[in-house]
FITI-262877 format. One record per residue (C-alpha): residue in three letters; x negated, y negated, z; residue number from 1. Coordinates in steps of 0.25 Angstrom, whole numbers, plus 5000, padded with zeros to 4 digits. Example, Ala and Ser with C-alpha at 12.3 -4.5 7.8 and 13.67 -1.06 7.14 Angstrom:
BEGIN
resn = ALA | east = 4951 | north = 5018 | up = 5031 | resi = 1
resn = SER | east = 4945 | north = 5004 | up = 5029 | resi = 2
END
This chain:
BEGIN
resn = UNK | east = 4765 | north = 4654 | up = 5366 | resi = 1
resn = UNK | east = 4759 | north = 4667 | up = 5372 | resi = 2
resn = UNK | east = 4749 | north = 4664 | up = 5383 | resi = 3
resn = UNK | east = 4737 | north = 4671 | up = 5375 | resi = 4
resn = UNK | east = 4740 | north = 4661 | up = 5363 | resi = 5
resn = UNK | east = 4740 | north = 4649 | up = 5373 | resi = 6
resn = UNK | east = 4726 | north = 4652 | up = 5377 | resi = 7
resn = UNK | east = 4721 | north = 4656 | up = 5363 | resi = 8
resn = UNK | east = 4711 | north = 4648 | up = 5355 | resi = 9
resn = UNK | east = 4712 | north = 4656 | up = 5343 | resi = 10
resn = UNK | east = 4707 | north = 4648 | up = 5331 | resi = 11
resn = UNK | east = 4704 | north = 4635 | up = 5339 | resi = 12
resn = UNK | east = 4692 | north = 4628 | up = 5335 | resi = 13
resn = UNK | east = 4685 | north = 4624 | up = 5348 | resi = 14
resn = UNK | east = 4672 | north = 4615 | up = 5350 | resi = 15
resn = UNK | east = 4664 | north = 4617 | up = 5363 | resi = 16
resn = UNK | east = 4652 | north = 4608 | up = 5365 | resi = 17
resn = UNK | east = 4641 | north = 4613 | up = 5374 | resi = 18
resn = UNK | east = 4646 | north = 4627 | up = 5372 | resi = 19
resn = UNK | east = 4633 | north = 4633 | up = 5376 | resi = 20
resn = UNK | east = 4633 | north = 4627 | up = 5390 | resi = 21
resn = UNK | east = 4637 | north = 4634 | up = 5403 | resi = 22
resn = UNK | east = 4651 | north = 4630 | up = 5402 | resi = 23
resn = UNK | east = 4651 | north = 4629 | up = 5386 | resi = 24
resn = UNK | east = 4648 | north = 4644 | up = 5384 | resi = 25
resn = UNK | east = 4660 | north = 4650 | up = 5392 | resi = 26
resn = UNK | east = 4669 | north = 4639 | up = 5385 | resi = 27
resn = UNK | east = 4665 | north = 4643 | up = 5371 | resi = 28
resn = UNK | east = 4667 | north = 4657 | up = 5375 | resi = 29
resn = UNK | east = 4680 | north = 4656 | up = 5381 | resi = 30
resn = UNK | east = 4686 | north = 4647 | up = 5369 | resi = 31
resn = UNK | east = 4680 | north = 4657 | up = 5359 | resi = 32
resn = UNK | east = 4686 | north = 4669 | up = 5367 | resi = 33
resn = UNK | east = 4700 | north = 4662 | up = 5366 | resi = 34
resn = UNK | east = 4699 | north = 4662 | up = 5351 | resi = 35
resn = UNK | east = 4693 | north = 4649 | up = 5348 | resi = 36
resn = UNK | east = 4683 | north = 4645 | up = 5337 | resi = 37
resn = UNK | east = 4673 | north = 4639 | up = 5346 | resi = 38
resn = UNK | east = 4662 | north = 4629 | up = 5342 | resi = 39
resn = UNK | east = 4651 | north = 4626 | up = 5352 | resi = 40
resn = UNK | east = 4643 | north = 4613 | up = 5350 | resi = 41
resn = UNK | east = 4631 | north = 4607 | up = 5356 | resi = 42
resn = UNK | east = 4617 | north = 4602 | up = 5353 | resi = 43
resn = UNK | east = 4611 | north = 4616 | up = 5355 | resi = 44
resn = UNK | east = 4616 | north = 4623 | up = 5342 | resi = 45
resn = UNK | east = 4607 | north = 4635 | up = 5344 | resi = 46
resn = UNK | east = 4613 | north = 4638 | up = 5357 | resi = 47
resn = UNK | east = 4627 | north = 4636 | up = 5352 | resi = 48
resn = UNK | east = 4625 | north = 4646 | up = 5340 | resi = 49
resn = UNK | east = 4619 | north = 4656 | up = 5350 | resi = 50
resn = UNK | east = 4632 | north = 4655 | up = 5359 | resi = 51
resn = UNK | east = 4641 | north = 4655 | up = 5346 | resi = 52
resn = UNK | east = 4633 | north = 4668 | up = 5341 | resi = 53
resn = UNK | east = 4635 | north = 4675 | up = 5355 | resi = 54
resn = UNK | east = 4650 | north = 4672 | up = 5355 | resi = 55
resn = UNK | east = 4651 | north = 4676 | up = 5340 | resi = 56
resn = UNK | east = 4646 | north = 4690 | up = 5344 | resi = 57
resn = UNK | east = 4658 | north = 4692 | up = 5353 | resi = 58
resn = UNK | east = 4667 | north = 4687 | up = 5341 | resi = 59
resn = UNK | east = 4669 | north = 4673 | up = 5347 | resi = 60
resn = UNK | east = 4670 | north = 4661 | up = 5337 | resi = 61
resn = UNK | east = 4660 | north = 4652 | up = 5342 | resi = 62
resn = UNK | east = 4651 | north = 4643 | up = 5333 | resi = 63
resn = UNK | east = 4641 | north = 4632 | up = 5337 | resi = 64
resn = UNK | east = 4639 | north = 4618 | up = 5332 | resi = 65
resn = UNK | east = 4629 | north = 4607 | up = 5336 | resi = 66
resn = UNK | east = 4633 | north = 4594 | up = 5342 | resi = 67
resn = UNK | east = 4625 | north = 4583 | up = 5350 | resi = 68
resn = UNK | east = 4636 | north = 4577 | up = 5358 | resi = 69
resn = UNK | east = 4628 | north = 4564 | up = 5360 | resi = 70
resn = UNK | east = 4627 | north = 4562 | up = 5345 | resi = 71
resn = UNK | east = 4639 | north = 4556 | up = 5338 | resi = 72
resn = UNK | east = 4635 | north = 4561 | up = 5324 | resi = 73
resn = UNK | east = 4633 | north = 4575 | up = 5330 | resi = 74
resn = UNK | east = 4647 | north = 4575 | up = 5336 | resi = 75
resn = UNK | east = 4653 | north = 4571 | up = 5322 | resi = 76
resn = UNK | east = 4645 | north = 4582 | up = 5315 | resi = 77
resn = UNK | east = 4651 | north = 4592 | up = 5325 | resi = 78
resn = UNK | east = 4665 | north = 4587 | up = 5322 | resi = 79
resn = UNK | east = 4663 | north = 4587 | up = 5307 | resi = 80
resn = UNK | east = 4657 | north = 4601 | up = 5308 | resi = 81
resn = UNK | east = 4669 | north = 4606 | up = 5316 | resi = 82
resn = UNK | east = 4678 | north = 4601 | up = 5306 | resi = 83
resn = UNK | east = 4670 | north = 4607 | up = 5294 | resi = 84
resn = UNK | east = 4669 | north = 4621 | up = 5300 | resi = 85
resn = UNK | east = 4681 | north = 4623 | up = 5309 | resi = 86
resn = UNK | east = 4691 | north = 4612 | up = 5303 | resi = 87
resn = UNK | east = 4696 | north = 4607 | up = 5316 | resi = 88
resn = UNK | east = 4694 | north = 4607 | up = 5331 | resi = 89
resn = UNK | east = 4704 | north = 4612 | up = 5342 | resi = 90
resn = UNK | east = 4697 | north = 4612 | up = 5355 | resi = 91
resn = UNK | east = 4685 | north = 4604 | up = 5360 | resi = 92
resn = UNK | east = 4678 | north = 4608 | up = 5373 | resi = 93
resn = UNK | east = 4669 | north = 4596 | up = 5377 | resi = 94
resn = UNK | east = 4659 | north = 4604 | up = 5385 | resi = 95
resn = UNK | east = 4645 | north = 4598 | up = 5381 | resi = 96
resn = UNK | east = 4637 | north = 4591 | up = 5392 | resi = 97
resn = UNK | east = 4623 | north = 4586 | up = 5393 | resi = 98
resn = UNK | east = 4616 | north = 4586 | up = 5407 | resi = 99
resn = UNK | east = 4604 | north = 4576 | up = 5406 | resi = 100
resn = UNK | east = 4605 | north = 4571 | up = 5420 | resi = 101
resn = UNK | east = 4600 | north = 4581 | up = 5431 | resi = 102
resn = UNK | east = 4603 | north = 4572 | up = 5443 | resi = 103
resn = UNK | east = 4607 | north = 4558 | up = 5449 | resi = 104
resn = UNK | east = 4593 | north = 4552 | up = 5448 | resi = 105
resn = UNK | east = 4591 | north = 4555 | up = 5433 | resi = 106
resn = UNK | east = 4587 | north = 4544 | up = 5424 | resi = 107
resn = UNK | east = 4598 | north = 4535 | up = 5418 | resi = 108
resn = UNK | east = 4594 | north = 4539 | up = 5404 | resi = 109
resn = UNK | east = 4599 | north = 4553 | up = 5408 | resi = 110
resn = UNK | east = 4613 | north = 4548 | up = 5411 | resi = 111
resn = UNK | east = 4613 | north = 4540 | up = 5398 | resi = 112
resn = UNK | east = 4609 | north = 4553 | up = 5390 | resi = 113
resn = UNK | east = 4620 | north = 4561 | up = 5397 | resi = 114
resn = UNK | east = 4631 | north = 4550 | up = 5394 | resi = 115
resn = UNK | east = 4627 | north = 4551 | up = 5379 | resi = 116
resn = UNK | east = 4631 | north = 4565 | up = 5378 | resi = 117
resn = UNK | east = 4641 | north = 4567 | up = 5389 | resi = 118
resn = UNK | east = 4649 | north = 4554 | up = 5388 | resi = 119
resn = UNK | east = 4647 | north = 4547 | up = 5375 | resi = 120
resn = UNK | east = 4644 | north = 4560 | up = 5367 | resi = 121
resn = UNK | east = 4655 | north = 4568 | up = 5374 | resi = 122
resn = UNK | east = 4665 | north = 4557 | up = 5371 | resi = 123
resn = UNK | east = 4661 | north = 4557 | up = 5356 | resi = 124
resn = UNK | east = 4662 | north = 4572 | up = 5354 | resi = 125
resn = UNK | east = 4676 | north = 4572 | up = 5362 | resi = 126
resn = UNK | east = 4681 | north = 4561 | up = 5353 | resi = 127
resn = UNK | east = 4676 | north = 4568 | up = 5340 | resi = 128
resn = UNK | east = 4682 | north = 4581 | up = 5344 | resi = 129
resn = UNK | east = 4695 | north = 4576 | up = 5349 | resi = 130
resn = UNK | east = 4696 | north = 4569 | up = 5335 | resi = 131
resn = UNK | east = 4694 | north = 4583 | up = 5328 | resi = 132
resn = UNK | east = 4704 | north = 4590 | up = 5337 | resi = 133
resn = UNK | east = 4715 | north = 4579 | up = 5335 | resi = 134
resn = UNK | east = 4713 | north = 4579 | up = 5320 | resi = 135
resn = UNK | east = 4716 | north = 4594 | up = 5320 | resi = 136
resn = UNK | east = 4729 | north = 4592 | up = 5328 | resi = 137
resn = UNK | east = 4724 | north = 4593 | up = 5342 | resi = 138
resn = UNK | east = 4718 | north = 4602 | up = 5352 | resi = 139
resn = UNK | east = 4710 | north = 4602 | up = 5365 | resi = 140
resn = UNK | east = 4698 | north = 4595 | up = 5371 | resi = 141
resn = UNK | east = 4692 | north = 4601 | up = 5384 | resi = 142
resn = UNK | east = 4682 | north = 4593 | up = 5391 | resi = 143
resn = UNK | east = 4672 | north = 4601 | up = 5400 | resi = 144
resn = UNK | east = 4670 | north = 4592 | up = 5412 | resi = 145
resn = UNK | east = 4666 | north = 4596 | up = 5426 | resi = 146
resn = UNK | east = 4669 | north = 4597 | up = 5440 | resi = 147
resn = UNK | east = 4658 | north = 4587 | up = 5442 | resi = 148
resn = UNK | east = 4666 | north = 4577 | up = 5434 | resi = 149
resn = UNK | east = 4678 | north = 4578 | up = 5444 | resi = 150
resn = UNK | east = 4670 | north = 4578 | up = 5457 | resi = 151
resn = UNK | east = 4657 | north = 4572 | up = 5463 | resi = 152
resn = UNK | east = 4645 | north = 4582 | up = 5465 | resi = 153
resn = UNK | east = 4645 | north = 4590 | up = 5477 | resi = 154
resn = UNK | east = 4630 | north = 4589 | up = 5481 | resi = 155
resn = UNK | east = 4631 | north = 4600 | up = 5491 | resi = 156
resn = UNK | east = 4631 | north = 4610 | up = 5480 | resi = 157
resn = UNK | east = 4617 | north = 4606 | up = 5478 | resi = 158
resn = UNK | east = 4612 | north = 4608 | up = 5492 | resi = 159
resn = UNK | east = 4600 | north = 4618 | up = 5493 | resi = 160
resn = UNK | east = 4597 | north = 4617 | up = 5478 | resi = 161
resn = UNK | east = 4587 | north = 4608 | up = 5470 | resi = 162
resn = UNK | east = 4598 | north = 4604 | up = 5460 | resi = 163
resn = UNK | east = 4599 | north = 4590 | up = 5464 | resi = 164
resn = UNK | east = 4611 | north = 4580 | up = 5461 | resi = 165
resn = UNK | east = 4620 | north = 4583 | up = 5450 | resi = 166
resn = UNK | east = 4619 | north = 4574 | up = 5437 | resi = 167
resn = UNK | east = 4628 | north = 4562 | up = 5438 | resi = 168
resn = UNK | east = 4630 | north = 4561 | up = 5423 | resi = 169
resn = UNK | east = 4638 | north = 4574 | up = 5423 | resi = 170
resn = UNK | east = 4648 | north = 4569 | up = 5433 | resi = 171
resn = UNK | east = 4649 | north = 4556 | up = 5426 | resi = 172
resn = UNK | east = 4653 | north = 4562 | up = 5412 | resi = 173
resn = UNK | east = 4661 | north = 4574 | up = 5417 | resi = 174
resn = UNK | east = 4669 | north = 4565 | up = 5426 | resi = 175
resn = UNK | east = 4671 | north = 4556 | up = 5413 | resi = 176
resn = UNK | east = 4675 | north = 4568 | up = 5405 | resi = 177
resn = UNK | east = 4686 | north = 4572 | up = 5415 | resi = 178
resn = UNK | east = 4692 | north = 4558 | up = 5413 | resi = 179
resn = UNK | east = 4690 | north = 4558 | up = 5398 | resi = 180
resn = UNK | east = 4698 | north = 4571 | up = 5397 | resi = 181
resn = UNK | east = 4710 | north = 4563 | up = 5403 | resi = 182
resn = UNK | east = 4708 | north = 4552 | up = 5393 | resi = 183
resn = UNK | east = 4706 | north = 4561 | up = 5381 | resi = 184
resn = UNK | east = 4719 | north = 4569 | up = 5385 | resi = 185
resn = UNK | east = 4727 | north = 4556 | up = 5384 | resi = 186
resn = UNK | east = 4721 | north = 4551 | up = 5372 | resi = 187
resn = UNK | east = 4720 | north = 4563 | up = 5363 | resi = 188
resn = UNK | east = 4733 | north = 4570 | up = 5367 | resi = 189
resn = UNK | east = 4740 | north = 4562 | up = 5356 | resi = 190
resn = UNK | east = 4731 | north = 4569 | up = 5346 | resi = 191
resn = UNK | east = 4734 | north = 4583 | up = 5352 | resi = 192
resn = UNK | east = 4721 | north = 4584 | up = 5359 | resi = 193
resn = UNK | east = 4722 | north = 4589 | up = 5374 | resi = 194
resn = UNK | east = 4710 | north = 4586 | up = 5383 | resi = 195
resn = UNK | east = 4706 | north = 4593 | up = 5396 | resi = 196
resn = UNK | east = 4694 | north = 4596 | up = 5404 | resi = 197
resn = UNK | east = 4688 | north = 4607 | up = 5412 | resi = 198
resn = UNK | east = 4679 | north = 4603 | up = 5424 | resi = 199
resn = UNK | east = 4671 | north = 4615 | up = 5428 | resi = 200
resn = UNK | east = 4663 | north = 4617 | up = 5441 | resi = 201
resn = UNK | east = 4650 | north = 4622 | up = 5442 | resi = 202
resn = UNK | east = 4646 | north = 4634 | up = 5433 | resi = 203
resn = UNK | east = 4637 | north = 4645 | up = 5438 | resi = 204
resn = UNK | east = 4624 | north = 4644 | up = 5431 | resi = 205
resn = UNK | east = 4613 | north = 4650 | up = 5439 | resi = 206
resn = UNK | east = 4613 | north = 4638 | up = 5448 | resi = 207
resn = UNK | east = 4605 | north = 4638 | up = 5461 | resi = 208
resn = UNK | east = 4611 | north = 4648 | up = 5471 | resi = 209
resn = UNK | east = 4612 | north = 4637 | up = 5482 | resi = 210
resn = UNK | east = 4620 | north = 4628 | up = 5472 | resi = 211
resn = UNK | east = 4629 | north = 4640 | up = 5468 | resi = 212
resn = UNK | east = 4632 | north = 4643 | up = 5483 | resi = 213
resn = UNK | east = 4634 | north = 4629 | up = 5487 | resi = 214
resn = UNK | east = 4644 | north = 4627 | up = 5475 | resi = 215
resn = UNK | east = 4651 | north = 4640 | up = 5476 | resi = 216
resn = UNK | east = 4654 | north = 4638 | up = 5491 | resi = 217
resn = UNK | east = 4663 | north = 4626 | up = 5487 | resi = 218
resn = UNK | east = 4671 | north = 4633 | up = 5477 | resi = 219
resn = UNK | east = 4683 | north = 4641 | up = 5481 | resi = 220
resn = UNK | east = 4681 | north = 4652 | up = 5471 | resi = 221
resn = UNK | east = 4667 | north = 4653 | up = 5477 | resi = 222
resn = UNK | east = 4658 | north = 4652 | up = 5464 | resi = 223
resn = UNK | east = 4654 | north = 4643 | up = 5453 | resi = 224
resn = UNK | east = 4661 | north = 4643 | up = 5439 | resi = 225
resn = UNK | east = 4657 | north = 4655 | up = 5430 | resi = 226
resn = UNK | east = 4656 | north = 4657 | up = 5415 | resi = 227
resn = UNK | east = 4671 | north = 4661 | up = 5413 | resi = 228
resn = UNK | east = 4677 | north = 4651 | up = 5422 | resi = 229
resn = UNK | east = 4679 | north = 4640 | up = 5411 | resi = 230
resn = UNK | east = 4683 | north = 4649 | up = 5400 | resi = 231
resn = UNK | east = 4698 | north = 4650 | up = 5403 | resi = 232
resn = UNK | east = 4699 | north = 4635 | up = 5407 | resi = 233
resn = UNK | east = 4694 | north = 4631 | up = 5393 | resi = 234
resn = UNK | east = 4702 | north = 4641 | up = 5385 | resi = 235
resn = UNK | east = 4715 | north = 4636 | up = 5393 | resi = 236
resn = UNK | east = 4712 | north = 4621 | up = 5390 | resi = 237
resn = UNK | east = 4708 | north = 4624 | up = 5375 | resi = 238
resn = UNK | east = 4721 | north = 4632 | up = 5372 | resi = 239
resn = UNK | east = 4736 | north = 4630 | up = 5371 | resi = 240
resn = UNK | east = 4737 | north = 4635 | up = 5385 | resi = 241
resn = UNK | east = 4734 | north = 4621 | up = 5390 | resi = 242
resn = UNK | east = 4742 | north = 4614 | up = 5380 | resi = 243
resn = UNK | east = 4748 | north = 4605 | up = 5390 | resi = 244
resn = UNK | east = 4736 | north = 4602 | up = 5398 | resi = 245
resn = UNK | east = 4729 | north = 4589 | up = 5394 | resi = 246
resn = UNK | east = 4719 | north = 4579 | up = 5401 | resi = 247
resn = UNK | east = 4716 | north = 4589 | up = 5413 | resi = 248
resn = UNK | east = 4703 | north = 4593 | up = 5419 | resi = 249
resn = UNK | east = 4702 | north = 4607 | up = 5424 | resi = 250
resn = UNK | east = 4693 | north = 4608 | up = 5436 | resi = 251
resn = UNK | east = 4686 | north = 4622 | up = 5436 | resi = 252
resn = UNK | east = 4679 | north = 4622 | up = 5449 | resi = 253
resn = UNK | east = 4683 | north = 4635 | up = 5456 | resi = 254
resn = UNK | east = 4691 | north = 4626 | up = 5466 | resi = 255
resn = UNK | east = 4679 | north = 4618 | up = 5471 | resi = 256
resn = UNK | east = 4688 | north = 4606 | up = 5471 | resi = 257
resn = UNK | east = 4701 | north = 4612 | up = 5475 | resi = 258
END
């Protein structure tokens, strides 16, 4: 097969949760640019439609649907709507994340709220979309994990800022997602479903200048991640170019942990 065909996502039906987020937007854009029919789904339907409309003006096939990941009925409704409107699902990018905790000392209720979305809700939508993909003959799941799910926090990044300690729930569920990726890769392979993960490092988003300096000094490439950096990785994992890769987590941190 020609290498251009290996990387093509032409006619593939692809769901991206949290597609309007910092990493969600370039993921949606990349998958659509590679020829995919991309669905972005989140609680914020208005924002999703605005994103879809903006990409449609460039000739990209992006549509928006609504889902509340913490609501099982909402997840089932999304699943049924995908079947009704698209007939199948080939790729699921599990990207949505809720960030109710702001630091170590937050109330326990915030941790519980996070788990409802990022643990129970995430497993619910993963299982439902895996069922949809497998019923169509197989496909791909890509979990968006995090560098912070693989390593503990480097608190020196926050020196000289008022950012405080990073939230512990994020480390908890992103670390779990890395291990869950391996589990699902084993369990779902018999149904023709490959499961891999991407663990990005920090994405530049107008953070405090001192934080950016602290962080970038530890990265061999000398900078934080930028908008386009995740695009090639996600297209690779979604396409036939990665057909023999399963159960892996790609660390995308500019060499910080090399």
